[in-house]
TORTINU-955566 format. One record per residue (C-alpha): x, y, z; residue number from 1; residue in three letters. Coordinates in steps of 0.25 Angstrom, whole numbers. Example, Ala and Ser with C-alpha at 12.3 -4.5 7.8 and 13.67 -1.06 7.14 Angstrom:
REM TORTINU-955566
((49, -18, 31), 1, ALA);
((55, -4, 29), 2, SER);
REM end
This chain:
REM TORTINU-955566
((-52, 26, 23), 1, UNK);
((-66, 20, 20), 2, UNK);
((-74, 26, 9), 3, UNK);
((-82, 34, 19), 4, UNK);
((-70, 39, 26), 5, UNK);
((-63, 43, 12), 6, UNK);
((-76, 50, 8), 7, UNK);
((-76, 59, 20), 8, UNK);
((-61, 62, 19), 9, UNK);
((-63, 65, 4), 10, UNK);
((-75, 74, 7), 11, UNK);
((-67, 82, 18), 12, UNK);
((-55, 83, 9), 13, UNK);
((-46, 75, 18), 14, UNK);
((-42, 67, 7), 15, UNK);
((-43, 66, -8), 16, UNK);
((-47, 55, -18), 17, UNK);
((-33, 56, -25), 18, UNK);
((-26, 56, -11), 19, UNK);
((-34, 43, -7), 20, UNK);
((-32, 36, -20), 21, UNK);
((-17, 39, -20), 22, UNK);
((-16, 33, -6), 23, UNK);
((-23, 20, -10), 24, UNK);
((-15, 19, -23), 25, UNK);
((-2, 21, -16), 26, UNK);
((-6, 10, -6), 27, UNK);
((-10, 1, -17), 28, UNK);
((4, 3, -24), 29, UNK);
((11, -1, -11), 30, UNK);
((2, -13, -7), 31, UNK);
((-5, -19, -18), 32, UNK);
((8, -26, -23), 33, UNK);
((7, -35, -11), 34, UNK);
((-9, -36, -10), 35, UNK);
((-12, -37, -25), 36, UNK);
((-26, -31, -22), 37, UNK);
((-25, -23, -35), 38, UNK);
((-23, -28, -49), 39, UNK);
((-22, -14, -55), 40, UNK);
((-22, 1, -49), 41, UNK);
((-29, 12, -57), 42, UNK);
((-17, 21, -55), 43, UNK);
((-2, 22, -57), 44, UNK);
((-1, 26, -42), 45, UNK);
((-6, 12, -38), 46, UNK);
((6, 6, -44), 47, UNK);
((1, 2, -58), 48, UNK);
((-6, 11, -68), 49, UNK);
((-19, 4, -73), 50, UNK);
((-18, 10, -87), 51, UNK);
((-33, 10, -87), 52, UNK);
((-43, 21, -88), 53, UNK);
((-45, 23, -73), 54, UNK);
((-35, 31, -64), 55, UNK);
((-38, 31, -49), 56, UNK);
((-30, 44, -46), 57, UNK);
((-37, 52, -58), 58, UNK);
((-50, 48, -52), 59, UNK);
((-46, 52, -38), 60, UNK);
((-41, 66, -44), 61, UNK);
((-55, 68, -50), 62, UNK);
((-62, 65, -37), 63, UNK);
((-53, 75, -30), 64, UNK);
((-56, 86, -41), 65, UNK);
((-71, 84, -39), 66, UNK);
((-70, 86, -24), 67, UNK);
((-61, 98, -26), 68, UNK);
((-71, 104, -35), 69, UNK);
((-82, 103, -23), 70, UNK);
((-89, 90, -27), 71, UNK);
((-94, 82, -15), 72, UNK);
((-87, 68, -15), 73, UNK);
((-95, 56, -17), 74, UNK);
((-95, 44, -7), 75, UNK);
((-85, 37, -16), 76, UNK);
((-77, 48, -22), 77, UNK);
((-62, 45, -23), 78, UNK);
((-64, 31, -15), 79, UNK);
((-53, 22, -20), 80, UNK);
((-57, 8, -23), 81, UNK);
((-52, -5, -29), 82, UNK);
((-60, -13, -39), 83, UNK);
((-60, -28, -41), 84, UNK);
((-54, -32, -55), 85, UNK);
((-67, -38, -60), 86, UNK);
((-74, -24, -60), 87, UNK);
((-73, -16, -73), 88, UNK);
((-67, -2, -73), 89, UNK);
((-67, 4, -87), 90, UNK);
((-53, 5, -93), 91, UNK);
((-47, -4, -82), 92, UNK);
((-43, -19, -83), 93, UNK);
((-53, -28, -76), 94, UNK);
((-46, -42, -76), 95, UNK);
((-54, -49, -65), 96, UNK);
((-40, -53, -60), 97, UNK);
((-39, -63, -72), 98, UNK);
((-28, -64, -83), 99, UNK);
((-39, -65, -94), 100, UNK);
((-44, -51, -91), 101, UNK);
((-30, -45, -88), 102, UNK);
((-31, -35, -99), 103, UNK);
((-46, -33, -99), 104, UNK);
((-49, -18, -98), 105, UNK);
((-64, -14, -94), 106, UNK);
((-72, -7, -104), 107, UNK);
((-82, -1, -94), 108, UNK);
((-84, 1, -79), 109, UNK);
((-91, -9, -70), 110, UNK);
((-104, -3, -65), 111, UNK);
((-99, -2, -51), 112, UNK);
((-86, 5, -56), 113, UNK);
((-95, 15, -64), 114, UNK);
((-102, 18, -51), 115, UNK);
((-90, 20, -43), 116, UNK);
((-83, 29, -53), 117, UNK);
((-96, 38, -53), 118, UNK);
((-94, 37, -37), 119, UNK);
((-80, 43, -38), 120, UNK);
((-73, 30, -34), 121, UNK);
((-58, 28, -37), 122, UNK);
((-53, 15, -42), 123, UNK);
((-40, 11, -37), 124, UNK);
((-38, -2, -45), 125, UNK);
((-43, -16, -48), 126, UNK);
((-41, -27, -38), 127, UNK);
((-37, -41, -38), 128, UNK);
((-47, -53, -37), 129, UNK);
((-49, -67, -40), 130, UNK);
((-49, -69, -55), 131, UNK);
((-63, -66, -60), 132, UNK);
((-67, -65, -45), 133, UNK);
((-66, -81, -44), 134, UNK);
((-59, -83, -30), 135, UNK);
((-59, -80, -15), 136, UNK);
((-45, -76, -13), 137, UNK);
((-40, -67, -25), 138, UNK);
((-29, -77, -27), 139, UNK);
((-36, -81, -41), 140, UNK);
((-32, -67, -47), 141, UNK);
((-23, -69, -60), 142, UNK);
((-15, -57, -54), 143, UNK);
((-11, -63, -40), 144, UNK);
((-18, -64, -27), 145, UNK);
((-22, -53, -18), 146, UNK);
((-17, -53, -3), 147, UNK);
((-26, -50, 9), 148, UNK);
((-21, -36, 14), 149, UNK);
((-24, -41, 29), 150, UNK);
((-14, -53, 27), 151, UNK);
((-7, -54, 14), 152, UNK);
((-5, -69, 15), 153, UNK);
((-20, -71, 14), 154, UNK);
((-30, -69, 3), 155, UNK);
((-39, -57, 2), 156, UNK);
((-51, -65, -3), 157, UNK);
((-57, -65, -16), 158, UNK);
((-61, -62, -26), 159, UNK);
((-61, -47, -23), 160, UNK);
((-48, -49, -15), 161, UNK);
((-41, -37, -21), 162, UNK);
((-52, -28, -18), 163, UNK);
((-53, -33, -3), 164, UNK);
((-38, -32, -2), 165, UNK);
((-38, -18, -7), 166, UNK);
((-48, -13, 3), 167, UNK);
((-42, -21, 14), 168, UNK);
((-28, -16, 11), 169, UNK);
((-31, -2, 10), 170, UNK);
((-29, -2, -5), 171, UNK);
((-43, 3, -8), 172, UNK);
((-54, 10, 0), 173, UNK);
((-64, 0, -6), 174, UNK);
((-65, -10, -17), 175, UNK);
((-75, -17, -27), 176, UNK);
((-76, -32, -28), 177, UNK);
((-85, -42, -33), 178, UNK);
((-92, -53, -25), 179, UNK);
((-97, -66, -32), 180, UNK);
((-96, -76, -20), 181, UNK);
((-89, -67, -9), 182, UNK);
((-78, -60, -17), 183, UNK);
((-80, -47, -10), 184, UNK);
((-84, -52, 4), 185, UNK);
((-74, -63, 5), 186, UNK);
((-62, -54, 2), 187, UNK);
((-68, -43, 11), 188, UNK);
((-68, -53, 22), 189, UNK);
((-54, -58, 20), 190, UNK);
((-48, -43, 19), 191, UNK);
((-57, -37, 30), 192, UNK);
((-65, -27, 22), 193, UNK);
((-79, -25, 18), 194, UNK);
((-86, -32, 6), 195, UNK);
((-100, -31, 0), 196, UNK);
((-106, -41, -10), 197, UNK);
((-119, -33, -14), 198, UNK);
((-132, -40, -18), 199, UNK);
((-131, -46, -32), 200, UNK);
((-136, -35, -41), 201, UNK);
((-133, -24, -32), 202, UNK);
((-121, -20, -39), 203, UNK);
((-119, -21, -54), 204, UNK);
((-110, -32, -60), 205, UNK);
((-108, -24, -73), 206, UNK);
((-93, -23, -75), 207, UNK);
((-89, -34, -65), 208, UNK);
((-82, -46, -72), 209, UNK);
((-92, -57, -69), 210, UNK);
((-89, -70, -61), 211, UNK);
((-102, -75, -58), 212, UNK);
((-113, -65, -62), 213, UNK);
((-124, -70, -53), 214, UNK);
((-115, -68, -41), 215, UNK);
((-105, -56, -44), 216, UNK);
((-107, -43, -36), 217, UNK);
((-98, -31, -35), 218, UNK);
((-96, -25, -21), 219, UNK);
((-87, -16, -12), 220, UNK);
((-76, -20, -3), 221, UNK);
((-73, -9, 7), 222, UNK);
((-67, -6, 21), 223, UNK);
((-81, -4, 27), 224, UNK);
((-96, -7, 26), 225, UNK);
((-99, 8, 24), 226, UNK);
((-89, 8, 12), 227, UNK);
((-95, -4, 6), 228, UNK);
((-109, 2, 7), 229, UNK);
((-104, 15, 0), 230, UNK);
((-98, 7, -12), 231, UNK);
((-110, -2, -13), 232, UNK);
((-120, 9, -14), 233, UNK);
((-112, 15, -25), 234, UNK);
((-110, 3, -34), 235, UNK);
((-124, -4, -32), 236, UNK);
((-136, -2, -41), 237, UNK);
((-142, -6, -54), 238, UNK);
((-134, -7, -67), 239, UNK);
((-141, -8, -80), 240, UNK);
((-129, -16, -85), 241, UNK);
((-131, -27, -74), 242, UNK);
((-145, -33, -74), 243, UNK);
((-142, -39, -60), 244, UNK);
((-140, -26, -54), 245, UNK);
((-152, -19, -46), 246, UNK);
((-157, -5, -44), 247, UNK);
((-153, 2, -31), 248, UNK);
((-167, 3, -26), 249, UNK);
((-166, -11, -22), 250, UNK);
((-156, -8, -11), 251, UNK);
((-164, -5, 2), 252, UNK);
((-160, 0, 15), 253, UNK);
((-162, -12, 24), 254, UNK);
((-172, -11, 36), 255, UNK);
((-166, -12, 49), 256, UNK);
((-157, -24, 51), 257, UNK);
((-161, -33, 63), 258, UNK);
((-156, -47, 60), 259, UNK);
((-144, -53, 55), 260, UNK);
((-143, -68, 51), 261, UNK);
((-131, -77, 54), 262, UNK);
((-131, -89, 44), 263, UNK);
((-129, -102, 52), 264, UNK);
((-123, -108, 39), 265, UNK);
((-112, -98, 38), 266, UNK);
((-107, -99, 53), 267, UNK);
((-108, -114, 55), 268, UNK);
((-98, -116, 43), 269, UNK);
((-86, -124, 49), 270, UNK);
((-77, -116, 39), 271, UNK);
((-80, -103, 46), 272, UNK);
((-67, -98, 52), 273, UNK);
((-68, -96, 67), 274, UNK);
((-61, -82, 66), 275, UNK);
((-72, -77, 56), 276, UNK);
((-83, -83, 64), 277, UNK);
((-78, -75, 76), 278, UNK);
((-78, -62, 68), 279, UNK);
((-92, -65, 64), 280, UNK);
((-96, -67, 78), 281, UNK);
((-91, -53, 82), 282, UNK);
((-99, -48, 70), 283, UNK);
((-112, -55, 75), 284, UNK);
((-109, -50, 89), 285, UNK);
((-109, -36, 83), 286, UNK);
((-122, -38, 76), 287, UNK);
((-129, -43, 88), 288, UNK);
((-129, -29, 94), 289, UNK);
((-138, -24, 83), 290, UNK);
((-145, -36, 76), 291, UNK);
((-152, -49, 78), 292, UNK);
((-143, -61, 74), 293, UNK);
((-150, -73, 69), 294, UNK);
((-145, -86, 63), 295, UNK);
((-150, -89, 49), 296, UNK);
((-149, -101, 39), 297, UNK);
((-143, -100, 25), 298, UNK);
((-144, -115, 23), 299, UNK);
((-139, -115, 8), 300, UNK);
((-126, -108, 12), 301, UNK);
((-119, -122, 11), 302, UNK);
((-122, -123, -4), 303, UNK);
((-118, -109, -8), 304, UNK);
((-103, -111, -10), 305, UNK);
((-106, -123, -20), 306, UNK);
((-117, -116, -26), 307, UNK);
((-108, -104, -29), 308, UNK);
((-97, -112, -35), 309, UNK);
((-106, -117, -45), 310, UNK);
((-113, -104, -49), 311, UNK);
((-101, -96, -50), 312, UNK);
((-92, -105, -59), 313, UNK);
((-104, -106, -68), 314, UNK);
((-105, -91, -69), 315, UNK);
((-90, -90, -70), 316, UNK);
((-90, -100, -82), 317, UNK);
((-100, -91, -89), 318, UNK);
((-93, -77, -86), 319, UNK);
((-79, -82, -89), 320, UNK);
((-82, -86, -103), 321, UNK);
((-80, -72, -108), 322, UNK);
((-65, -72, -104), 323, UNK);
((-60, -80, -116), 324, UNK);
((-48, -71, -121), 325, UNK);
((-57, -66, -132), 326, UNK);
((-66, -55, -127), 327, UNK);
((-59, -53, -113), 328, UNK);
((-45, -56, -108), 329, UNK);
((-32, -59, -114), 330, UNK);
((-33, -68, -126), 331, UNK);
((-23, -80, -127), 332, UNK);
((-24, -85, -142), 333, UNK);
((-23, -99, -145), 334, UNK);
((-25, -108, -157), 335, UNK);
((-40, -107, -158), 336, UNK);
((-52, -100, -150), 337, UNK);
((-54, -111, -140), 338, UNK);
((-39, -112, -137), 339, UNK);
((-39, -96, -136), 340, UNK);
((-50, -97, -126), 341, UNK);
((-43, -108, -118), 342, UNK);
((-30, -101, -118), 343, UNK);
((-35, -87, -114), 344, UNK);
((-44, -92, -103), 345, UNK);
((-34, -102, -98), 346, UNK);
((-23, -92, -97), 347, UNK);
((-32, -80, -92), 348, UNK);
((-41, -87, -82), 349, UNK);
((-36, -92, -69), 350, UNK);
((-39, -105, -62), 351, UNK);
((-50, -102, -53), 352, UNK);
((-58, -95, -64), 353, UNK);
((-56, -107, -73), 354, UNK);
((-60, -116, -62), 355, UNK);
((-74, -109, -60), 356, UNK);
((-76, -108, -75), 357, UNK);
((-74, -123, -76), 358, UNK);
((-83, -126, -64), 359, UNK);
((-94, -116, -70), 360, UNK);
((-93, -122, -84), 361, UNK);
((-95, -136, -78), 362, UNK);
((-107, -132, -69), 363, UNK);
((-114, -125, -81), 364, UNK);
((-111, -137, -91), 365, UNK);
((-122, -146, -96), 366, UNK);
((-126, -156, -86), 367, UNK);
((-121, -149, -74), 368, UNK);
((-128, -136, -75), 369, UNK);
((-140, -141, -67), 370, UNK);
((-132, -149, -58), 371, UNK);
((-123, -138, -53), 372, UNK);
((-127, -124, -58), 373, UNK);
((-142, -124, -57), 374, UNK);
((-141, -131, -43), 375, UNK);
((-132, -120, -39), 376, UNK);
((-141, -109, -43), 377, UNK);
((-153, -116, -35), 378, UNK);
((-144, -117, -23), 379, UNK);
((-141, -102, -25), 380, UNK);
((-155, -99, -24), 381, UNK);
((-156, -107, -11), 382, UNK);
((-144, -98, -5), 383, UNK);
((-152, -86, -9), 384, UNK);
((-164, -91, -3), 385, UNK);
((-157, -93, 10), 386, UNK);
((-153, -78, 11), 387, UNK);
((-167, -74, 8), 388, UNK);
((-173, -82, 19), 389, UNK);
((-162, -77, 29), 390, UNK);
((-165, -63, 25), 391, UNK);
((-179, -65, 29), 392, UNK);
((-174, -68, 43), 393, UNK);
((-162, -58, 45), 394, UNK);
((-158, -45, 39), 395, UNK);
((-143, -48, 36), 396, UNK);
((-134, -60, 37), 397, UNK);
((-120, -61, 43), 398, UNK);
((-110, -71, 39), 399, UNK);
((-95, -74, 37), 400, UNK);
((-89, -69, 24), 401, UNK);
((-78, -80, 24), 402, UNK);
((-76, -93, 31), 403, UNK);
((-61, -90, 34), 404, UNK);
((-51, -79, 35), 405, UNK);
((-42, -76, 23), 406, UNK);
((-34, -87, 18), 407, UNK);
((-19, -87, 14), 408, UNK);
((-16, -84, -1), 409, UNK);
((-15, -97, -8), 410, UNK);
((-21, -106, 3), 411, UNK);
((-34, -109, -5), 412, UNK);
((-30, -107, -20), 413, UNK);
((-29, -123, -22), 414, UNK);
((-42, -125, -15), 415, UNK);
((-54, -119, -23), 416, UNK);
((-64, -124, -14), 417, UNK);
((-58, -119, -1), 418, UNK);
((-57, -105, -9), 419, UNK);
((-72, -106, -13), 420, UNK);
((-76, -108, 2), 421, UNK);
((-71, -94, 5), 422, UNK);
((-84, -89, -1), 423, UNK);
((-93, -98, 7), 424, UNK);
((-100, -87, 15), 425, UNK);
((-100, -76, 4), 426, UNK);
((-106, -85, -8), 427, UNK);
((-120, -86, -2), 428, UNK);
((-123, -71, -3), 429, UNK);
((-118, -71, -18), 430, UNK);
((-127, -83, -21), 431, UNK);
((-139, -75, -15), 432, UNK);
((-135, -62, -20), 433, UNK);
((-136, -55, -7), 434, UNK);
((-127, -44, -2), 435, UNK);
((-116, -47, 8), 436, UNK);
((-106, -38, 15), 437, UNK);
((-93, -43, 22), 438, UNK);
((-87, -35, 33), 439, UNK);
((-72, -33, 37), 440, UNK);
((-75, -43, 48), 441, UNK);
((-78, -54, 38), 442, UNK);
((-93, -54, 42), 443, UNK);
((-103, -55, 30), 444, UNK);
((-116, -48, 30), 445, UNK);
((-127, -53, 20), 446, UNK);
((-140, -45, 17), 447, UNK);
((-152, -47, 8), 448, UNK);
((-152, -43, -7), 449, UNK);
((-149, -28, -9), 450, UNK);
((-148, -25, 6), 451, UNK);
((-134, -21, 7), 452, UNK);
((-138, -10, 17), 453, UNK);
((-140, -21, 27), 454, UNK);
((-126, -25, 25), 455, UNK);
((-120, -11, 27), 456, UNK);
((-128, -8, 39), 457, UNK);
((-124, -21, 47), 458, UNK);
((-110, -20, 41), 459, UNK);
((-108, -6, 46), 460, UNK);
((-114, -10, 60), 461, UNK);
((-103, -22, 61), 462, UNK);
((-92, -13, 56), 463, UNK);
((-95, -1, 66), 464, UNK);
((-101, -8, 78), 465, UNK);
REM end
């Protein structure tokens, strides 16, 4: 069931929160061993007792008791969802799929978790991901790769691959992920589900283990656009603990959408797979029934990937400094403090994370800061300006999410550049901070800042037409 369908069934007493939670937990117990979508289940019924403070069936029972007492169920009461392993749930492990945080127990709820708890959501467990959200295939997890439920020989995408696989495989009604350069949208496209990267600042990052703080954003992965809208409207808004978050009043119901732009740079790419282009052509044909389609230019798109892979490692090198085996993570004692740091980080942090720390440290070092990092920030401004000019001409932008279909597990692990190219169409929206929605078809819709409603309106038109 979708969130909307489940709400109607719960309201009409055709199902219960406990009954629904049990059905998901039983399926997880049966199928997760093969998919590796979940790292931990918050109930012994799911095949492993979490040992933490949260219990899915206990929460479901409380929801049913409220309904039995005559309370009207809220839109998200009893909805069983999966949570990416870099979002904190108080009393539960949050490892970011890394050995160095394998024993870290969250001491507080992320802002989005607190909001979802208040809304009556049931958390099934924490999902697998690329270590510290660094990757595009969920193969970088310290706990093994996740498989794509549509084809288990293929990757589910990353870094929110566990969340996308859980939704696509029927192991969760919906999920939360995080998106720094496409980490919600790319796995959503690979798994054939819906993924939303909200406007930067629309959703609080408080309680999200940081990768690149100027780009990270939490968002939903769902079965339908309508479900994504319901979850987004619950988690959005200002948080005093996150100075980059904004007041809800900035979210405006868009004026009537008339024009949709097709970026020439996205469709003229030689690397765009013919099958994906064919699917996008079908979407364009649908849109032409209701909207004007215009070709637009985003000229600095070609620099976005290089710009991103300077800015992100630089921020990674700063954010990862705290994981030294002293304040966080498992400590590996050595002869002295420096050797303890080296041993703790060397054994606790994986290859891709180390690669990005090294690249970022280099880009920020004396003599190279101006040559790399500061130039990348200027290019970032140009990418953002491209979108600003485009939205002066059109109301929305349609683009591909990924250049190719899902690739085989192990196919790109020895070629980091080929892996990075998986994010070529998603990165520009992160650099500009604008919202973007990926549909099950693989089409990506991009809107102006804080105009998520435009995405939902056109996304639902595409789904239901």
